VOFI-619502 format. One record per residue: residue in one letter; x, y, z of N, C-alpha, C in turn. Coordinates in steps of 0.05 Angstrom, whole numbers, padded with zeros to 5 digits, always signed. Layout:
# VOFI-619502
AXYZXYZXYZ
...
# end
This chain:
# VOFI-619502
W+00015-00026+00000-00002-00001+00001+00017+00022-00007
L+00034+00024+00021+00054+00049+00020+00077+00049+00000
L+00078+00032-00016+00098+00028-00037+00090+00040-00061
R+00062+00046-00061+00053+00064-00086+00071+00088-00088
P+00075+00098-00115+00089+00125-00114+00081+00146-00103
G+00094+00165-00082+00095+00175-00065+00075+00175-00042
A+00068+00150-00043+00040+00143-00020+00051+00144+00008
Y+00075+00141+00017+00086+00146+00046+00087+00172+00047
F+00086+00196+00031+00082+00221+00038+00055+00230+00040
R+00039+00233+00022+00013+00235+00015-00005+00216+00041
E-00002+00200+00049-00017+00186+00066-00008+00187+00098
D+00020+00204+00099+00031+00209+00129+00007+00222+00143
I+00003+00216+00170-00011+00220+00184-00011+00256+00195
A+00020+00259+00196+00026+00285+00203+00026+00309+00182
V+00024+00300+00155+00022+00318+00131-00006+00325+00130
N-00025+00297+00135-00055+00308+00134-00063+00325+00159
S-00047+00320+00180-00059+00336+00204-00054+00368+00201
H-00031+00368+00191-00021+00400+00178-00035+00413+00170
H-00050+00399+00144-00062+00412+00123-00093+00419+00136
W-00102+00394+00153-00127+00398+00167-00124+00425+00185
H-00096+00419+00196-00099+00444+00223-00092+00474+00209
W-00078+00479+00194-00082+00499+00178-00110+00517+00164
H-00124+00494+00156-00149+00504+00154-00173+00508+00168
L-00164+00499+00191-00176+00501+00219-00168+00528+00226
V-00144+00539+00230-00139+00564+00235-00144+00587+00215
Y-00149+00578+00190-00152+00595+00172-00171+00586+00151
P-00197+00588+00166-00220+00575+00148-00230+00604+00132
T-00248+00591+00118-00258+00609+00091-00282+00628+00100
D-00288+00625+00126-00309+00646+00140-00295+00664+00160
M-00271+00669+00154-00260+00686+00175-00244+00707+00154
T-00245+00724+00156-00238+00752+00145-00205+00757+00149
D-00191+00770+00129-00168+00784+00127-00161+00794+00154
E-00185+00816+00163-00178+00825+00190-00173+00813+00213
Q-00188+00787+00214-00183+00771+00235-00156+00750+00235
R-00149+00745+00210-00126+00731+00203-00108+00746+00187
N-00091+00758+00188-00072+00776+00178-00062+00759+00155
R-00062+00772+00131-00047+00763+00103-00058+00734+00100
K-00089+00731+00107-00098+00697+00100-00093+00681+00076
G-00101+00710+00054-00100+00702+00027-00075+00695+00015
E-00057+00714+00027-00029+00705+00018-00018+00681+00026
L-00029+00672+00049-00014+00649+00066-00031+00627+00055
F-00055+00628+00041-00066+00609+00028-00052+00592+00011
Y-00037+00620-00006-00023+00608-00031+00004+00597-00022
Y+00011+00607-00004+00042+00607+00003+00044+00571+00015
M+00025+00573+00035+00026+00548+00049+00026+00523+00029
H+00001+00524+00012-00002+00496-00007+00020+00500-00028
R+00035+00523-00033+00052+00518-00050+00080+00505-00043
Q+00083+00511-00019+00104+00497-00004+00099+00470+00003
M+00075+00456+00011+00068+00425+00005+00074+00413-00020
V+00067+00433-00048+00069+00419-00075+00096+00418-00077
A+00120+00438-00071+00148+00432-00070+00158+00415-00061
R+00144+00411-00036+00159+00382-00013+00154+00358-00030
Y+00126+00354-00043+00116+00326-00057+00134+00331-00077
D+00133+00351-00100+00160+00346-00118+00182+00339-00115
A+00188+00347-00088+00218+00344-00078+00223+00310-00071
E+00201+00301-00059+00201+00274-00058+00199+00254-00082
R+00184+00265-00102+00180+00249-00124+00205+00248-00138
L+00224+00271-00141+00246+00261-00152+00273+00251-00138
S+00263+00248-00116+00284+00238-00097+00277+00203-00102
N+00252+00197-00110+00247+00165-00117+00244+00164-00151
D+00265+00177-00163+00267+00181-00195+00238+00181-00205
L+00211+00202-00201+00194+00200-00211+00192+00229-00215
L+00173+00231-00241+00176+00265-00248+00154+00279-00230
R+00161+00302-00238+00149+00325-00216+00114+00329-00224
V+00099+00335-00205+00071+00334-00207+00061+00351-00236
R+00046+00342-00253+00033+00360-00274+00010+00372-00267
P+00006+00396-00274-00017+00413-00261-00037+00405-00277
F-00063+00403-00262-00090+00396-00272-00102+00415-00286
V-00099+00421-00311-00107+00447-00323-00129+00444-00346
N-00124+00421-00355-00145+00412-00381-00167+00391-00367
W-00189+00407-00361-00213+00389-00346-00230+00374-00362
E-00219+00372-00391-00240+00358-00411-00223+00324-00412
L-00197+00327-00406-00178+00300-00408-00186+00280-00384
P-00188+00256-00389-00184+00237-00369-00171+00239-00343
I-00170+00235-00326-00146+00233-00303-00136+00208-00302
S-00115+00203-00309-00103+00179-00309-00096+00169-00283
E-00089+00183-00262-00084+00169-00233-00112+00166-00219
G-00112+00143-00211-00137+00139-00193-00129+00140-00170
Y-00148+00134-00151-00142+00129-00123-00167+00115-00107
A-00151+00096-00078-00173+00083-00073-00163+00088-00039
P-00178+00101-00023-00165+00108+00002-00173+00090+00022
H-00195+00070+00021-00190+00051+00041-00197+00063+00068
L-00209+00083+00072-00217+00095+00102-00242+00098+00103
I-00253+00100+00128-00281+00106+00137-00285+00133+00153
D-00308+00140+00150-00312+00171+00170-00317+00160+00193
M-00328+00183+00214-00336+00176+00241-00360+00157+00242
K-00383+00162+00220-00407+00154+00217-00404+00121+00208
G-00378+00115+00202-00366+00084+00186-00380+00084+00158
Q-00379+00107+00145-00385+00104+00113-00358+00108+00102
A-00356+00094+00082-00326+00091+00066-00321+00117+00046
Y-00305+00123+00050-00298+00145+00027-00295+00136-00001
A-00305+00151-00012-00313+00133-00049-00278+00135-00057
A-00275+00109-00079-00254+00106-00093-00263+00126-00115
R-00232+00134-00131-00234+00150-00153-00222+00134-00172
P-00240+00111-00188-00222+00101-00209-00205+00117-00237
T-00187+00104-00248-00176+00117-00269-00185+00124-00287
N-00181+00145-00300-00190+00152-00331-00222+00170-00328
L-00225+00178-00299-00252+00193-00301-00242+00224-00314
I-00269+00236-00320-00274+00266-00331-00291+00277-00310
L-00276+00302-00304-00287+00322-00287-00323+00332-00299
S-00337+00321-00280-00362+00331-00292-00380+00349-00270
D-00404+00356-00281-00424+00376-00266-00426+00359-00237
K-00435+00376-00219-00438+00360-00193-00463+00385-00182
G-00481+00365-00169-00499+00382-00151-00490+00383-00122
V-00486+00406-00108-00475+00415-00085-00494+00426-00068
L-00507+00416-00049-00521+00431-00030-00541+00445-00044
N-00551+00423-00061-00577+00429-00072-00577+00453-00100
N-00547+00452-00103-00545+00477-00124-00524+00459-00147
T-00534+00461-00172-00509+00450-00186-00488+00462-00193
V-00462+00459-00192-00437+00473-00201-00428+00455-00229
Y-00428+00472-00243-00422+00465-00269-00394+00466-00280
V-00377+00449-00298-00351+00451-00303-00344+00479-00319
P-00366+00491-00335-00359+00505-00346-00356+00537-00330
E-00368+00533-00307-00371+00557-00284-00344+00558-00279
L-00333+00541-00272-00306+00537-00264-00281+00547-00281
Q-00288+00545-00310-00272+00558-00332-00282+00584-00332
L-00304+00593-00328-00311+00620-00330-00295+00634-00308
W-00292+00626-00280-00283+00635-00262-00258+00644-00266
R-00242+00626-00278-00216+00619-00281-00207+00644-00302
S-00221+00648-00323-00216+00666-00339-00220+00696-00324
R-00244+00695-00317-00244+00729-00296-00223+00730-00277
L-00214+00710-00267-00189+00714-00244-00162+00718-00265
I-00159+00706-00287-00138+00716-00301-00137+00743-00316
D-00162+00749-00322-00162+00779-00331-00159+00799-00315
A-00171+00792-00293-00167+00816-00266-00133+00817-00265
M-00113+00789-00265-00091+00794-00262-00081+00812-00278
H-00085+00819-00306-00074+00826-00318-00078+00852-00325
L-00108+00861-00310-00113+00888-00317-00104+00900-00287
G-00098+00884-00269-00088+00895-00238-00110+00906-00227
Y-00135+00899-00233-00159+00910-00211-00180+00887-00214
Y-00198+00885-00190-00219+00872-00194-00245+00891-00205
H-00262+00875-00212-00292+00889-00213-00312+00884-00196
M-00319+00911-00179-00331+00906-00152-00363+00905-00154
P-00377+00902-00142-00404+00894-00142-00420+00921-00150
D-00405+00944-00139-00418+00974-00144-00411+00980-00168
G-00397+00967-00184-00386+00974-00206-00360+00995-00210
T-00345+00997-00184-00319+01006-00185-00300+00986-00190
H-00266+00997-00183-00251+00978-00177-00235+00977-00157
Q-00222+00954-00153-00204+00952-00131-00178+00940-00138
T-00160+00951-00127-00131+00944-00137-00127+00916-00128
L-00115+00899-00144-00107+00869-00137-00081+00865-00126
D-00081+00853-00108-00056+00846-00093-00057+00819-00088
I-00026+00807-00076-00031+00777-00075-00045+00769-00051
D-00051+00782-00028-00072+00772-00008-00097+00773-00022
S-00113+00796-00034-00136+00797-00038-00138+00769-00064
L-00114+00769-00077-00117+00740-00099-00121+00714-00085
G-00109+00714-00065-00115+00685-00054-00142+00684-00037
A-00159+00707-00025-00182+00711-00016-00195+00702-00043
A-00196+00714-00070-00212+00708-00093-00213+00676-00104
V-00184+00669-00101-00178+00642-00114-00195+00619-00096
E-00187+00626-00066-00194+00598-00048-00223+00589-00052
A-00245+00603-00048-00249+00634-00041-00260+00634-00018
S-00259+00653+00000-00263+00662+00025-00279+00687+00027
V-00295+00693+00048-00311+00710+00055-00296+00739+00051
S-00271+00739+00047-00254+00760+00037-00257+00765+00006
S-00266+00748-00005-00266+00750-00032-00272+00774-00046
P-00255+00798-00060-00273+00825-00069-00299+00822-00086
N-00307+00801-00096-00330+00799-00108-00333+00771-00118
F-00348+00760-00098-00350+00728-00094-00375+00717-00115
R-00393+00730-00124-00410+00729-00139-00400+00733-00170
Y-00377+00746-00173-00370+00748-00207-00346+00731-00203
Y-00325+00729-00186-00297+00716-00189-00304+00684-00176
G-00324+00677-00167-00337+00653-00160-00319+00634-00135
N-00316+00615-00142-00305+00595-00113-00290+00573-00133
L-00271+00583-00150-00253+00565-00159-00237+00536-00146
H-00223+00551-00124-00210+00531-00118-00229+00507-00098
N-00246+00516-00078-00265+00500-00065-00282+00479-00085
M-00292+00488-00100-00312+00481-00120-00300+00459-00137
G-00268+00465-00146-00254+00444-00154-00254+00419-00142
H-00247+00421-00112-00244+00406-00090-00269+00387-00094
N-00294+00401-00092-00320+00382-00090-00328+00365-00121
L-00321+00380-00140-00325+00370-00162-00307+00341-00161
L-00281+00344-00157-00266+00323-00156-00270+00301-00136
S-00277+00305-00113-00294+00291-00088-00316+00280-00106
A-00333+00283-00120-00355+00271-00131-00356+00262-00158
I-00334+00257-00165-00321+00256-00195-00331+00223-00200
G-00332+00208-00185-00339+00180-00187-00371+00173-00190
D-00388+00194-00180-00419+00191-00179-00430+00220-00176
P-00424+00241-00199-00434+00264-00194-00465+00271-00196
D-00477+00258-00199-00506+00256-00200-00521+00238-00175
N-00504+00230-00160-00514+00210-00142-00531+00187-00140
R-00525+00180-00174-00548+00158-00177-00539+00128-00159
Y-00516+00130-00148-00506+00104-00133-00504+00108-00107
N-00510+00131-00098-00514+00145-00070-00483+00138-00055
M-00464+00153-00068-00438+00154-00062-00433+00180-00056
S-00449+00202-00053-00443+00228-00049-00439+00236-00019
S-00448+00213-00002-00436+00215+00032-00426+00195+00042
P-00400+00197+00048-00382+00225+00044-00367+00231+00021
G-00370+00213-00002-00354+00225-00029-00326+00217-00020
G-00311+00228-00039-00284+00226-00041-00267+00241-00022
V-00242+00235-00022-00224+00244+00001-00220+00273-00007
M-00224+00282-00027-00223+00306-00040-00239+00334-00028
G-00256+00323-00015-00280+00338-00004-00281+00346+00026
Y-00253+00342+00037-00247+00341+00066-00219+00353+00071
V-00214+00375+00083-00184+00377+00088-00171+00362+00103
E-00185+00346+00125-00166+00326+00141-00161+00302+00119
T-00168+00299+00098-00164+00276+00079-00157+00277+00054
A-00154+00306+00042-00147+00311+00015-00125+00306+00006
V-00107+00313+00022-00071+00304+00018-00075+00272+00004
R-00080+00258+00012-00082+00230+00003-00089+00231-00023
D-00102+00241-00033-00103+00233-00066-00085+00247-00082
P-00073+00231-00102-00051+00247-00114-00064+00271-00134
I-00091+00271-00144-00103+00292-00152-00097+00317-00138
F-00099+00316-00115-00094+00343-00091-00071+00352-00103
F-00048+00346-00111-00031+00359-00113-00031+00371-00138
R-00039+00360-00158-00039+00366-00184-00060+00388-00188
W-00081+00386-00173-00108+00404-00167-00086+00431-00153
H-00075+00429-00139-00059+00458-00126-00034+00462-00141
K-00022+00450-00154-00003+00466-00178-00023+00480-00196
F-00042+00465-00205-00056+00492-00221-00060+00512-00207
I-00069+00510-00186-00080+00536-00164-00052+00555-00169
D-00031+00540-00161-00003+00551-00156-00004+00568-00191
S-00008+00555-00212+00004+00564-00233-00015+00597-00231
M-00039+00597-00225-00060+00622-00227-00034+00642-00212
F-00028+00638-00193-00006+00657-00173+00016+00667-00193
E+00026+00648-00205+00053+00650-00222+00041+00670-00248
I+00018+00673-00252+00013+00689-00270+00009+00717-00263
F+00004+00716-00233-00001+00749-00230+00027+00757-00218
Q+00049+00734-00213+00072+00740-00206+00088+00755-00231
Q+00085+00744-00253+00091+00751-00279+00083+00784-00288
T+00065+00788-00279+00061+00819-00282+00070+00842-00263
Q+00080+00828-00246+00099+00844-00229+00123+00860-00234
A+00133+00880-00222+00159+00882-00230+00184+00866-00217
P+00204+00864-00229+00228+00853-00210+00233+00859-00186
Y+00250+00843-00165+00256+00850-00140+00278+00868-00140
E+00284+00889-00126+00309+00905-00127+00326+00893-00104
N+00351+00897-00109+00369+00883-00091+00364+00898-00062
S+00357+00915-00062+00345+00928-00035+00322+00917-00019
D+00301+00908-00042+00283+00888-00034+00291+00864-00013
L+00312+00851-00017+00323+00828-00014+00346+00820+00010
T+00356+00843+00012+00380+00847+00027+00379+00862+00054
W+00394+00856+00075+00390+00869+00098+00414+00882+00103
T+00417+00915+00102+00441+00927+00101+00455+00918+00126
G+00483+00914+00126+00497+00914+00157+00496+00883+00168
L+00475+00863+00154+00475+00839+00165+00484+00822+00148
T+00505+00800+00153+00514+00776+00129+00508+00754+00147
I+00501+00737+00126+00507+00707+00141+00534+00694+00125
D+00555+00693+00146+00580+00689+00134+00579+00656+00129
D+00563+00638+00142+00571+00612+00140+00552+00601+00147
V+00541+00576+00136+00519+00559+00143+00534+00531+00151
K+00528+00515+00173+00539+00483+00174+00514+00470+00185
L+00513+00446+00183+00497+00430+00190+00513+00409+00215
Y+00497+00405+00230+00519+00384+00248+00491+00359+00264
D+00506+00335+00264+00490+00316+00274+00481+00323+00302
G+00456+00309+00310+00449+00307+00336+00427+00335+00341
E+00411+00335+00364+00389+00353+00368+00399+00375+00391
I+00419+00372+00395+00430+00397+00414+00435+00425+00397
I+00424+00435+00408+00426+00466+00395+00451+00482+00404
P+00473+00490+00399+00494+00498+00403+00484+00527+00413
E+00501+00532+00433+00499+00556+00447+00508+00582+00435
P+00495+00604+00433+00516+00629+00423+00540+00633+00429
R+00559+00629+00405+00587+00628+00413+00605+00653+00392
N+00625+00653+00402+00643+00678+00386+00652+00660+00357
V+00656+00670+00339+00674+00649+00316+00696+00644+00324
G+00692+00611+00317+00717+00595+00318+00716+00578+00349
T+00695+00582+00361+00691+00571+00378+00683+00540+00369
P+00694+00515+00379+00684+00492+00369+00655+00490+00370
P+00643+00472+00358+00617+00464+00358+00609+00442+00381
T+00587+00442+00393+00587+00424+00406+00575+00394+00403
T+00568+00391+00374+00564+00370+00355+00579+00364+00337
S+00580+00341+00326+00596+00339+00297+00585+00350+00277
Q+00604+00358+00258+00599+00370+00235+00586+00347+00207
T+00568+00352+00189+00563+00333+00171+00551+00350+00149
D+00557+00336+00126+00541+00342+00101+00515+00325+00096
T+00507+00315+00111+00486+00295+00104+00463+00288+00123
L+00437+00290+00111+00410+00284+00131+00409+00258+00121
H+00401+00242+00143+00400+00216+00144+00367+00210+00148
T+00352+00200+00127+00322+00197+00132+00321+00164+00129
F+00297+00159+00139+00290+00128+00136+00261+00121+00147
M+00255+00104+00139+00226+00094+00144+00219+00083+00173
N+00206+00089+00191+00198+00086+00217+00173+00076+00223
N+00168+00063+00252+00142+00054+00255+00131+00064+00283
R+00111+00074+00288+00104+00080+00316+00082+00068+00322
N+00068+00069+00348+00038+00058+00351+00026+00088+00364
I+00004+00093+00356-00019+00110+00360-00042+00106+00376
D-00054+00118+00394-00072+00111+00411-00092+00121+00397
L-00113+00105+00389-00142+00123+00377-00162+00114+00401
S-00160+00112+00424-00181+00105+00444-00194+00134+00446
H-00178+00160+00445-00191+00180+00448-00208+00190+00429
G-00213+00177+00402-00226+00186+00377-00246+00165+00379
L-00255+00149+00401-00276+00130+00397-00296+00146+00419
D-00324+00135+00416-00347+00145+00420-00362+00124+00447
F-00341+00103+00451-00349+00085+00468-00324+00083+00485
H-00329+00066+00509-00304+00065+00529-00296+00034+00527
G-00272+00025+00530-00269-00004+00532-00235-00004+00533
D-00224-00031+00515-00198-00037+00517-00181-00011+00502
D-00158-00008+00506-00142+00009+00493-00137+00005+00462
V-00139+00025+00442-00141+00015+00414-00113+00031+00402
T-00098+00014+00392-00075+00030+00376-00073+00014+00350
V-00059+00033+00335-00052+00026+00305-00019+00033+00306
N-00009+00010+00287+00021+00018+00278+00018+00028+00253
V+00034+00049+00248+00035+00069+00225+00065+00067+00214
T+00071+00068+00194+00097+00073+00181+00099+00103+00166
Y+00122+00114+00176+00121+00145+00167+00153+00148+00165
L+00158+00170+00146+00186+00177+00141+00193+00194+00167
D+00216+00183+00175+00227+00197+00196+00259+00204+00190
H+00274+00217+00208+00303+00226+00202+00321+00227+00223
E+00348+00228+00222+00362+00225+00250+00366+00255+00256
P+00374+00256+00282+00368+00291+00294+00385+00301+00279
F+00381+00328+00272+00402+00350+00263+00399+00384+00274
T+00420+00397+00267+00415+00419+00279+00432+00437+00258
Y+00422+00460+00249+00437+00479+00238+00450+00503+00253
G+00477+00510+00242+00491+00530+00255+00496+00550+00232
F+00489+00575+00239+00490+00601+00221+00508+00614+00240
T+00536+00633+00223+00548+00647+00229+00545+00675+00214
V+00529+00698+00232+00517+00724+00224+00535+00737+00227
S+00542+00763+00216+00562+00785+00228+00539+00811+00226
N+00539+00826+00245+00518+00845+00253+00534+00872+00250
A+00541+00887+00227+00554+00913+00224+00534+00935+00224
T+00512+00932+00239+00498+00953+00243+00500+00971+00263
G+00512+00958+00286+00523+00975+00315+00504+00975+00327
E+00481+00956+00326+00459+00951+00337+00447+00926+00343
E+00436+00919+00366+00425+00893+00368+00402+00891+00345
Q+00400+00872+00333+00376+00864+00316+00363+00835+00321
K+00338+00835+00315+00322+00812+00320+00318+00807+00294
A+00326+00773+00291+00317+00763+00256+00311+00735+00262
T+00297+00730+00235+00288+00707+00234+00302+00686+00208
V+00305+00669+00214+00318+00648+00197+00302+00632+00188
R+00301+00628+00147+00279+00611+00143+00296+00592+00129
V+00296+00565+00136+00316+00552+00110+00291+00531+00092
F+00303+00534+00067+00288+00524+00042+00301+00499+00037
L+00293+00474+00036+00303+00454+00028+00291+00447-00004
A+00311+00444-00020+00305+00437-00054+00319+00419-00064
P+00304+00400-00088+00324+00381-00102+00351+00397-00111
K+00375+00382-00114+00392+00391-00130+00398+00383-00160
F+00385+00361-00163+00375+00355-00194+00349+00353-00201
N+00344+00355-00227+00318+00354-00237+00305+00322-00250
E+00291+00322-00270+00285+00294-00275+00307+00283-00291
L+00316+00298-00306+00340+00285-00325+00369+00283-00309
K+00365+00290-00285+00391+00281-00267+00413+00308-00273
K+00403+00329-00282+00418+00353-00289+00414+00370-00258
E+00435+00381-00259+00432+00398-00235+00415+00427-00242
K+00399+00430-00224+00376+00453-00222+00393+00481-00220
S+00385+00501-00233+00401+00527-00230+00386+00537-00210
T+00356+00539-00201+00335+00554-00193+00321+00527-00175
# end
């Protein structure tokens, strides 16, 4: 089961919990005033998930994810979740080579051409640099409002006009095996309809790579960054080292020996652990545990040597990005 290409990552409980928790903290019915930069973070978080999945695929000699952009073609990858919900109902499987179809959602039919229209209107807004507002005025488009419009959340500048592209895409993909519910499979439907399970389906990453491509259109309309936008005058990262072990070295002067051994390799491996499921049951009885397999790693620590020539104490955050060194053709990536 976990030997299917990329399954160990998609089926990982922690990865799925992360996606569920993010949407719990940033729900669609919460405004940007309540959650700062919510629309931008919708794009950023999902893009990081897709990038990490691409890295896992490359490390297993697989191609990177192809965006799901042509909704009239069959989806070659199928998926069978083998999961049940809290009511004991099985999540629907998605056989191979199905084509996206219109679907009745909450007594309202969502049509695939509607998604195409919403996509077209959003692309037009990105090229124009503004939204058409309900009162006939224009609102300037930025990355945060674009995230709200694409997702879409209650902060969408014009929900009726720009639609519900991301969310309805999830719902249509969830119902793709029984779009008119003639086989009574709409409840619970496929895993794509639920934030706590959607990551398990390979089409999740294809759908979100398409969503990423929408934001890339916007980014291509922006002026390039200047050096001053990307540098911190007076602060310089002189060196970065990797150490074995989980002991974080104390702040020290340059030249002080590290407290752990230096390395240039992160060691990953498949591990097993038991998870207590008793707290998720509606009845009391014997302890219920399940043994799960997951990707693990040996403990490691980053060490940064930073020079501060500003003459003042500075508060800084260091963000580390891991990226594949080689592409599908085994050629070193330049970006």
